[in-house]
N, C-alpha and C positions, 0 to 999 in steps of 0.2 A: 830473901834472906832477913834474917831475925835478930835486932841489935839488944845487946843486954842493955838491963835497966842503968847501967853506967853509960854505956854508950849514947843511948837514948837522951840520957840529961846532959851530954857533951855536944851531942849535936844543937840540942835547943839551946844551948848556953852559947854555942858559935853561930847561930841564927842570929840571937837576940845582940849579940854583938857585931855582927854583920847589918845589922838593922839601925843599932845606935850609931852607928859610924857613917851610915847612909846619911841618916837623918842630920845629924851634926855636921855633915860635908855640906848638905844642901841648905840650912839653916845658918852657920855663921858665915858667911860671906854676906849675906844680907842686913847682918847685925853690924857686923864690922865696918859697910859702910852706909852710914847715914843717908847720905846726900844722893844714895842710888834708890830710885821708886820704882817699884813694879807697876809698869802703866796696865790699867785696867783694861782687859778686853771687850769691846765695846759690843753691845748685843742689841739687834736692829728690831725695833717696836715694829709689832704686827701692822702700824700705819704707815710706819717707813716705806717710802716708793723704791721698788727695784730699780736700777739704774739699766738704761739702755745697752746692748753690746757696743754702739758706738760713742761711746764715753772717748772723751780726749784725754790723753793723760801727756803732760809735758812736765819733761824733767823739771828737778829744781835745780836753780844754777848760782851756786853760793859765790861765786869768782866774776868778776866781767872778764869778757874776751880779752879787753887790753890786759889784764894781769896777767893774764894765762897764755898769752902769744897766739889768740887766736885761734886754739887748736881744735879741730873737727873731731870729737872723740866717734862721731858716726863713722869715719872714713877708718876708724881702726876695730868695727866690729864685724860680722861675718851677716849682719843683717841692717835694712834700712831703718831711717828713726819711723816711718810709716810701720814700718814690721812689726817695731818695739813698740809702739802705737797698740796696734791691732792686739800682738799678744797680751799688754797688758790689760785690754778690754776682756778677753777673752777668761783673762786670770780672776779679775775681778767678779765676771759674771757666773765664774765657777765654784767662786767661795761664795757668793750670794745663795747660787742653786745648794751647794754643800751643807749652809748652815740652815737651811730648811728641812736637810735631809733627818729623819728619827728612824 
């Protein structure tokens, strides 16, 4: 299907408008919130050591157990705390391995 020169110009203009709108949508939220800073992605150096799969991951607790009524969140999850730590270790090892893939 061949487009006439007028149709080609219309399609080109539509693509330009869509790309401009997408760029505006991506850039304006970052400019309108000056306190929101993008966090740089850490890049491991070649001399950085690779963590072992047995990395212990401890969840960060922001409230004391007395303030939350001593709720055991692990009783609400379908896995144990040890299972969560093992999954976190596997995920970290995958990310390390994935970062070395080219």
